[in-house]
N, C-alpha and C positions, 0 to 999 in steps of 0.2 A: 079144367074139366074134371070131373070125379066119378066115377061109379059107386059101388055100395062100397067096394073092398079097395076100389085106389084113390090117392089123393095125388093131384098131379100139381106141381110149382110150375108156371110160364113167365120166370121172370125174363126172359129175354123180349118184351116188351117194353120200352120203346126200343129202339135201334140202339146199339152201345151200352144199354141200360147198365152195364159192369161199372163203366164210367158216369152215369149220370146220377144213382140211385134211384131206387123207387122201395117200393113197400106198399104191402096192403093188412089189415089185420082185423078179427073177428069175423072171417068168412065163414059164415055156416054151409058145413057140408055136407050129406047125408049121414045119417044114424046117429044123430046126436053128438057133432063133434065142431070144435071151431079151427081154424088154422090161420094163423099170424106168420106174415113173412115179412121178413126187412131183406134188402140188397146195399149194402154200403161196401163201397170199393171192391174188393174180392171175394167178400164173403158173403155166404148166403145165411141167413138163419131163419130158421123154420119151427115156430112153436105150434105144438099139436095139444089140443085140447079135449079131453072126453069129457060130454057132458049129459052123459047120461050114467044111470045106477048100478049097468054092467059092465063087464071088463069089451074094450074094444080093439080088433086086429085090424090092419090097413096093412095096405103098400103105401109106403109116402116116395113119389117119382118126381125128382126136379130137375128139369131140362136144363141143358147148357150152352154155351154160346156155339156155335160153328169155328170146331179148329181146334175145341178142347182134346187134349189127349189123357190127359192124368187129373187127378184132384191132387192139390196140395195138402187136403186135410179132407176126412170125412167120417161120419161116426161110424164106430164098429159094427161088422156085418154089414156094410153097403156094398155095394156091386157097382160097377162103371162098364155103360156100355160103350162110351165115346158122344153118344147125343143126350142121355140121363144120367145120372146116380137114381137107384134105386135102393130101399130100406124098407123091410117088412117090421113092424114093430105092433106090440100090444100093450094098449093103457089099461090100468086097474080102476076100474069106476071112479067118477068123480076126482079125477087125475091130470096131469099136464107134463109133456116132458119137449125138450126144446133139443134142436139138430143143427151143427156146424157144418155146411159146405164151405171150402175153402177154394175158390180158382186158383191157378196157378200165375203166375205174372204175364203180363203178354207184352212185355216191355222189347223194344229191341235193344241189341246191342250193334255197337259199330268199333271195330278195328280195323287199325291203320288210321286212324284219326292223328293230326299231324302236332307236335309239342314244340315243335320249332316255325320258324318261319319259313313258309312257302314261296319260292320265288318262280320267275315265270322262267317256262321253257323246260318244269320238271314236269315230273308224271304223280298222278296218288294214287294209290290204290287201297282201296277199303272192301273190308269183307263184313256181310252182317247177318245176324241172325235175333232168332227170338227166344227168350228166357223159357218160354211153355213148349218151341221147337213145333209149333203149329204152323208157322211157315215155311212153304218149299220153295218159295222163290219170291226176289224183292224188285220193286219198280225203283230208280233211280233218277234223279232231278236235278238241273241247276236252276239259279234265282236268275243267273246271269252267264247263256252260251258263251258272251264273247272272253270271259274270264277264264269259267271250265266248264270243260265239255267231256263229254264221255266218249270216249275212242273204241272201248271194249266193255263187254263184259259176259258175263252168264248168272246161273239160278244166283248166286249170291255176294258174287263179287265185282266190283265196278273199277273201272280204270279211268281217273279223268287224266285229261292234260290243261296242263296251266298256261292260257294265250296270254293273260296281259294282266294290270294290274288292277285292283279294286276289292271292292267287298262281295263274297258269294256265299249264298247258304245253301248247303248241298241235303239234299232229303232221300231217305229209303225209306218205302212202304212194304209192311207185309202183304203178299199173297191173301191170306186166308184170315189174319185179324184185322187187317187194315190198319193197324196201328203202325207209327213213324216215329225215327230216331229223326234229326237234323245237327247238323253244327255249321257256324259260321267263321269262316275265313276272312283274313284281310291280305291280299298279295299287294307287298309296296310295286312302287312303279319302277322299274329299271332305271337305272343311270341314264342320261343322255351322252351319248360318245363324242367327245369333243375331235374339235380338228389336231389331227396325229401330227403330233411334234410342236403344236402351236401353243403358246400359253391365249388366255381368252383376251388379252391385249393385243399382243401380235397378231390374233386372227382376225381382230377389228382394223388395225391397221393396214393387214394387207387387203381386207374388202371396199376399206376408202380410197386406198390406192388404186385398186381394181374400177372403183365408179370414176374415179378421178379421169384417168386413163379413155374409158367410155365416152364421158362429158368432151375431152379434147377430139376425138374422133367422129363427136356428131359435128 
């Protein structure tokens, strides 16, 4: 939407647009102007063209995804409200200008991901954070609760108990950005406990002997 003095860019359609990439071009606005906007990754590129024969003054307003707390890059003179970035521009007659707004990374970092083998009976303590700082809480899940299950957690930490051998994927999801971080571990099956003091052959001999005794008693 736009008024005589404001050009508004609403790139947050569809949801998660910063992952999918959307854009539009040659959108006519009031006062003899054209606007092109392209979203690629974290970059919002806006081109404003004055098609009239007189100078044009406008306020460019770019709405940002929920949870954005700052911009990695924005044009000189731009202000940031937490909901949108705005920039006052004046274009000479029959001229064009380009403006770039760069969103911070919304990736999730995990601390505590094991670099060595995880064994049954141990605990795995993880800490999550979003690069943008937008997420204030994380939701944790295990693909197989029989292998790894959460025994305690708070806003950014989770304590997993390793219960059995097998392969399991653990996921942390940010409460604002909805972005996730995952990792997969394979827990080795614990060794089977042998009969104390007996070798495999000796244990077999004891079993056969006891079976023979039982048969004679019948």
